[in-house]
Structures are given as structure tokens and as C-alpha cells.
C-alpha positions as CSV (number, residue, x, y, z in Angstrom):
1,X,160.6,156.9,85.1
2,X,163.5,155.3,86.9
3,X,167.1,154.3,85.7
4,X,165.8,150.9,85.4
5,X,162.8,151.5,83.4
6,X,164.8,153.8,81.1
7,X,167.1,150.6,80.5
8,X,164.5,148.5,79.7
9,X,162.9,150.9,77.3
10,X,166.1,151.3,75.7
11,X,167.1,147.6,75.6
12,X,163.7,146.7,74.1
13,X,164.4,148.9,71.2
14,X,167.7,146.8,70.3
15,X,167.6,143.6,72.4
16,X,171.2,142.4,73.2
17,X,172.0,138.9,74.3
18,X,173.4,138.1,77.8
19,X,175.0,134.8,79.0
20,X,174.4,133.6,82.3
21,X,177.0,131.2,83.6
22,X,174.9,129.6,86.3
23,X,172.1,128.5,84.2
24,X,170.3,126.1,86.9
25,X,170.4,128.8,89.7
26,X,166.8,129.8,91.0
27,X,167.8,133.6,91.0
28,X,169.1,133.8,87.3
29,X,166.0,131.6,86.2
30,X,163.8,134.1,88.0
31,X,165.4,137.2,86.5
32,X,165.9,135.4,82.9
33,X,162.3,134.5,82.7
34,X,161.3,138.4,83.4
35,X,164.0,139.4,80.7
36,X,162.6,137.1,78.2
37,X,158.7,137.7,79.0
38,X,159.4,141.5,78.8
39,X,161.5,141.1,75.3
40,X,164.3,143.2,77.0
41,X,167.1,140.7,76.4
42,X,167.8,137.6,74.5
43,X,169.1,134.9,77.1
44,X,171.9,132.2,77.2
45,X,171.8,129.8,80.0
46,X,174.9,127.8,80.4
47,X,174.2,124.2,81.7
48,X,172.8,120.8,80.4
49,X,169.5,121.2,78.9
50,X,167.8,118.7,80.9
51,X,169.1,120.1,84.1
52,X,167.7,123.6,83.0
53,X,164.4,122.3,82.2
54,X,164.3,120.4,85.4
55,X,165.2,123.5,87.5
56,X,162.7,125.7,85.7
57,X,159.9,123.0,86.4
58,X,161.0,123.0,90.0
59,X,160.8,126.8,90.5
60,X,158.1,127.7,88.3
61,X,159.8,130.2,85.8
62,X,159.4,129.9,82.3
63,X,162.7,130.0,80.3
64,X,161.6,128.2,77.2
65,X,162.8,130.8,75.2
66,X,166.2,130.9,76.3
67,X,169.1,129.4,74.6
68,X,170.5,126.7,76.7
69,X,174.1,125.8,75.8
70,X,176.1,122.8,77.6
71,X,179.8,123.4,77.7
72,X,180.4,119.4,77.6
73,X,178.6,118.9,74.7
74,X,179.3,122.1,72.6
75,X,179.4,121.8,68.8
76,X,181.9,124.2,68.3
77,X,184.3,123.2,71.0
78,X,187.2,122.9,68.4
79,X,186.8,126.3,67.1
80,X,186.4,127.9,70.5
81,X,189.6,125.9,71.8
82,X,191.4,127.1,68.9
83,X,190.7,130.8,69.5
84,X,191.4,130.4,73.1
85,X,194.8,129.1,72.4
86,X,195.6,131.8,70.0
87,X,194.3,134.5,72.6
88,X,196.6,133.0,75.4
89,X,199.6,133.0,73.1
90,X,201.7,130.1,74.7
91,X,200.7,130.8,78.3
92,X,198.1,127.9,78.0
93,X,198.4,124.7,76.1
94,X,195.6,123.3,73.9
95,X,194.8,120.8,76.8
96,X,194.7,123.4,79.3
97,X,192.3,125.7,77.4
98,X,190.0,122.7,76.5
99,X,189.8,121.8,80.3
100,X,189.2,125.5,81.4
101,X,186.3,125.8,78.6
102,X,184.5,123.1,80.5
103,X,184.0,125.7,83.1
104,X,181.0,128.0,82.7
105,X,183.0,131.3,83.6
106,X,185.8,130.6,80.6
107,X,183.2,129.1,78.4
108,X,180.7,132.1,78.7
109,X,183.8,134.5,78.5
110,X,184.6,132.9,75.0
111,X,181.0,133.3,73.8
112,X,181.2,136.9,74.4
113,X,184.8,137.0,72.8
114,X,183.2,135.1,69.5
115,X,180.5,137.5,69.3
116,X,177.8,134.7,70.3
117,X,176.6,137.0,73.2
118,X,177.1,140.6,73.9
119,X,177.6,140.7,77.4
120,X,178.1,138.1,80.3
121,X,176.8,138.4,84.2
122,X,178.1,135.6,86.7
123,X,179.3,134.8,90.2
124,X,176.4,134.1,92.0
125,X,178.1,130.9,93.2
126,X,181.8,131.8,92.8
127,X,184.3,134.4,93.5
128,X,184.8,137.8,91.7
129,X,188.2,136.6,90.9
130,X,186.6,133.6,88.9
131,X,184.9,136.1,86.8
132,X,187.5,138.8,86.3
133,X,190.4,136.3,85.7
134,X,188.8,134.9,82.2
135,X,187.7,138.4,81.2
136,X,191.3,139.8,81.8
137,X,192.5,136.9,79.8
138,X,190.1,136.7,77.0
139,X,188.3,140.0,76.5
140,X,191.0,142.0,77.9
141,X,191.1,146.0,78.5
142,X,190.0,148.7,76.1
143,X,192.5,150.3,74.0
144,X,194.3,152.9,76.1
145,X,193.4,151.4,79.4
146,X,195.8,149.0,81.3
147,X,193.7,147.9,84.2
148,X,190.3,146.9,85.3
149,X,188.5,148.6,88.0
150,X,185.1,148.5,89.7
151,X,182.3,151.0,90.6
152,X,179.2,150.6,92.7
153,X,176.0,152.5,92.1
154,X,174.0,153.3,95.2
155,X,170.5,154.6,95.1
156,X,168.4,156.0,97.6
157,X,165.0,157.5,96.4
158,X,166.0,159.9,93.7
159,X,169.3,160.0,95.1
160,X,172.1,158.1,92.8
161,X,176.0,158.0,93.8
162,X,179.0,156.4,92.4
163,X,181.7,154.9,94.2
164,X,184.8,153.2,92.9
165,X,187.0,151.3,93.3
166,X,185.4,149.0,95.9
167,X,186.2,145.5,94.6
168,X,188.9,144.8,92.5
169,X,192.4,146.7,92.8
170,X,193.6,146.2,96.5
171,X,196.2,149.2,96.6
172,X,195.9,150.9,93.3
173,X,198.8,152.8,91.9
174,X,198.4,156.5,90.6
175,X,198.3,155.5,87.1
176,X,195.2,153.3,88.2
177,X,193.6,155.7,90.3
178,X,193.4,157.8,87.4
179,X,192.0,155.4,84.9
180,X,189.5,154.6,87.6
181,X,188.5,158.2,88.1
182,X,187.8,158.5,84.4
183,X,185.7,155.2,83.9
184,X,183.9,155.5,87.1
185,X,182.8,159.2,85.9
186,X,181.4,157.6,82.7
187,X,179.9,154.9,84.4
188,X,178.0,157.6,86.4
189,X,176.9,159.3,83.4
190,X,175.4,156.0,82.4
191,X,173.1,156.2,85.3
192,X,172.0,159.8,84.8
193,X,174.7,161.3,87.2
194,X,176.2,164.5,86.2
195,X,179.3,163.5,88.0
196,X,181.2,165.7,90.7
197,X,184.2,163.7,91.6
198,X,185.9,163.6,94.9
199,X,188.9,161.6,95.1
200,X,188.8,160.9,98.8
201,X,191.6,160.7,101.4
202,X,192.3,161.6,105.3
203,X,193.4,165.0,103.9
204,X,192.0,167.9,102.5
205,X,194.3,170.0,100.3
206,X,197.3,169.2,102.3
207,X,195.7,169.2,106.0
208,X,197.8,165.7,106.4
209,X,200.8,164.0,105.1
210,X,201.4,160.7,103.6
211,X,202.0,158.6,100.5
212,X,198.1,158.0,99.8
213,X,197.6,161.7,100.3
214,X,200.2,162.3,97.8
215,X,198.9,159.6,95.7
216,X,195.2,161.1,95.6
217,X,196.4,164.8,95.0
218,X,198.7,163.7,92.0
219,X,195.8,162.0,90.4
220,X,193.6,164.5,91.0
221,X,195.9,166.9,89.1
222,X,196.5,164.4,86.3
223,X,192.5,163.8,85.8
224,X,192.1,167.5,85.6
225,X,194.5,167.7,82.6
226,X,193.0,164.7,80.9
227,X,189.6,165.7,81.5
228,X,189.3,169.5,81.8
229,X,185.5,169.7,81.5
230,X,185.2,167.0,84.4
231,X,184.2,168.4,87.8
232,X,186.7,166.9,89.8
233,X,188.8,167.8,93.1
234,X,191.0,166.2,95.8
235,X,192.6,165.2,97.8
236,X,189.2,165.7,99.9
237,X,188.3,164.2,103.2
238,X,184.5,162.7,103.3
239,X,183.0,165.4,105.1
240,X,184.6,168.1,102.9
241,X,183.3,166.3,99.9
242,X,179.6,165.8,101.0
243,X,178.8,168.8,103.5
244,X,178.5,172.2,101.9
245,X,179.5,173.9,105.3
246,X,182.6,171.8,105.8
247,X,183.6,171.7,102.1
248,X,183.6,175.4,101.6
249,X,185.3,176.0,104.9
250,X,188.2,173.4,104.2
251,X,188.2,174.0,100.3
252,X,186.8,177.2,99.7
253,X,186.2,177.8,95.8
254,X,186.1,174.3,94.8
255,X,183.3,173.1,92.4
256,X,183.1,169.8,94.0
257,X,183.6,170.2,97.8
258,X,180.5,169.4,99.6
259,X,178.5,168.6,96.6
260,X,180.1,165.2,95.3
261,X,178.1,162.6,94.2
262,X,180.8,160.4,92.8
263,X,183.7,159.4,95.0
264,X,187.1,157.6,94.4
265,X,188.7,155.7,97.4
266,X,192.4,155.2,97.8
267,X,192.3,151.6,98.2
268,X,189.9,148.8,98.3
269,X,189.8,148.7,102.3
270,X,188.2,152.3,102.3
271,X,186.2,151.5,99.4
272,X,184.6,148.3,100.3
273,X,183.9,149.5,103.9
274,X,182.4,153.0,102.7
275,X,180.0,151.3,100.3
276,X,178.8,148.9,102.9
277,X,178.5,151.5,105.5
278,X,176.3,153.2,103.1
279,X,174.4,150.6,102.3
280,X,173.8,149.1,105.6
281,X,173.7,152.1,107.6
282,X,172.6,154.9,105.1
283,X,169.9,152.7,103.5
284,X,171.3,153.0,100.0
285,X,170.6,149.9,97.8
286,X,174.2,148.9,95.9
287,X,174.6,147.6,92.8
288,X,177.7,146.0,91.5
289,X,180.6,145.7,91.3
290,X,180.2,146.8,88.0
291,X,183.4,146.1,86.0
292,X,185.3,149.1,84.1
293,X,187.8,149.1,81.2
294,X,187.0,145.9,79.5
295,X,186.4,145.5,76.0
296,X,182.7,144.1,76.5
297,X,180.7,143.9,79.6
298,X,181.4,141.1,82.0
299,X,179.9,141.7,85.5
300,X,180.2,139.7,88.7
301,X,177.3,139.0,91.2
302,X,177.5,138.7,94.8
303,X,176.9,135.1,96.1
304,X,174.5,136.8,98.5
305,X,172.3,138.2,95.7
306,X,168.7,138.0,95.2
307,X,166.5,137.4,91.9
308,X,165.6,141.2,92.1
309,X,169.4,141.9,92.1
310,X,170.1,139.7,89.5
311,X,167.6,140.9,87.0
312,X,168.6,144.8,87.6
313,X,172.4,143.7,87.3
314,X,171.5,141.9,83.8
315,X,169.8,145.4,82.7
316,X,172.9,147.4,84.1
317,X,175.3,145.0,82.4
318,X,173.3,145.3,78.7
319,X,173.2,148.9,79.2
320,X,176.9,149.4,79.3
321,X,177.1,148.0,75.5
């Protein structure tokens, strides 16, 4: 049984409700029809009911069991506006909140905040920022967490790797690296990975100098203090992290060097390039970005995603609950 079959089995035992912000997109309709047919998740589609019905008829997907909500005619809009005004605490007026809630990204996020949905998946037709911004403003970070980060899961056959942060923080601080490392290790565990975490750099144990080297080395020391049972090391060059013969030469005695399966990048440039090299040249399937550190699972889709990726990201999102 692969990890997605495991997620399906687990979710069927306690079906959650997911809201899709793009209710007429054919890729969303395909994934929603599978989730509903299998009894895996309850589904909310955001759009005018007539538009969903027309799109479903044109594509041949059965979403008749889905709940369809039109933000423009929602019967509880006044209550939703009032709650959003309270959440924004003077940063947005009632009029601004009401206008924002005509957009599915804000409306769907408020459905999660109000407990009418357990999780959200969006972004098939809009940017990551448009998914993350409402989540930060309304769902907010978990207690003790100050920043949201992201993780990609890469799969090839039976091999499963985790990489963070490849999509959210452009130049994360040392504090943000520490939080991202701990959150990425937790995400890795959800996917059945026993995390061996490498904080990556162009230096291994002081072979190079620079601010990012210091950042990754210091972050590693702090993670070891916060999570003494976690197998983590750094700063490590990528070859030292994955090749045993290099790792044991450059970092003798390390429990991670040469055997890492969870990778933390020093900035978004390295992370985004790194996971895409693995995906395009290494033949890995990439799933994400999986957002980490929020009070509820809110996830973003690539605008180039296909229906299969939407389906699997829906399983991942609900499995994070």
C-alpha cells in the first residue's frame, strides 16, 4: 500500500470536508468526483450552482454529492463579515471585508475559520500569494509558530524525500530556518519518512565562510537543542548530505551525512531550483507546496497542475488535520 492509499483508507474512516476555491475548473471537478465517489472526503465547491452544474455536464464529472456555495449569494454573509472584521482588528473596514469575501480565496478561508470546512485547496488559477495571504490574515499561525513555511514531497518508486522551504520565504532568517526545519521534519513523518535532516549550504562543517553558512550552522545547533531526538546535521553540502562516501569523509561520525532524506535550503532560490532539478532531471514526482505552521491545513496548487495532482494534494491536505 502506497502513501496515498494509506491516506485514502484513513480518511474514509473519518471523512473530512475540503473546500475547493475554483469550483468550475475541470481539474477540480475531476478530483472532486473521485473523492465523492470513493467516500474519501466531503467536498465544498465555490461558484454559482448553475455554473458548476454546467461545467460538470460539459466535462462528464459527477459532483452531485458536493455542496456548492456561491459567495455572492451566501445566506450567512453578514455573520462571516462580522467575524472577519473582528479577525482583522481595524486593519480592514467592514466594507473592505465584504468586498474581499466576494473572492473565493478569502471566502473559502473563512469557511475553514468558521468550522464549516476542515481544510482548503486552491490556486489552480491564481498565485501562491493569493492563497497564503488570506491564510495568514485569518487562519494565522499555530501557537508558538511565528512564520509559515513550505515543504515539497518528492517521490520516485519507493523513495520519498522532503524539501523545505522551496516556495514561501525568500530569504529566511535563522529563526525561520529553525521553525521550517522542525515543521518539515514533522511533515516528513506524516509521509512515513524517518527524517534524517540536512541543513544545506555551499560549506560542510566550516569548509566555506559566509553569512548563509553561519545561518545554517547556527540554526542546526538550535534545532538540536529544541529536538534532541531528531537526526539533524549541518551545515552540509548536498553531496555530503546524500553520498555516503563523501559524507563520511567530510563529516565523519555524522548520523545524517551521506544518508539524508529531508533537506532544508538556505533560501528560496536554492530550494526552488533544487526541487525542480530533482523533479525534471531526477524523475521524481513533486507534491506541494505543502504549507506548514498554520492553524488549519490550507494548501496551494500549481497553476500547471493536472487532475491527478489535484486529487493527491486533496488527500495530502486532509491528511494534515
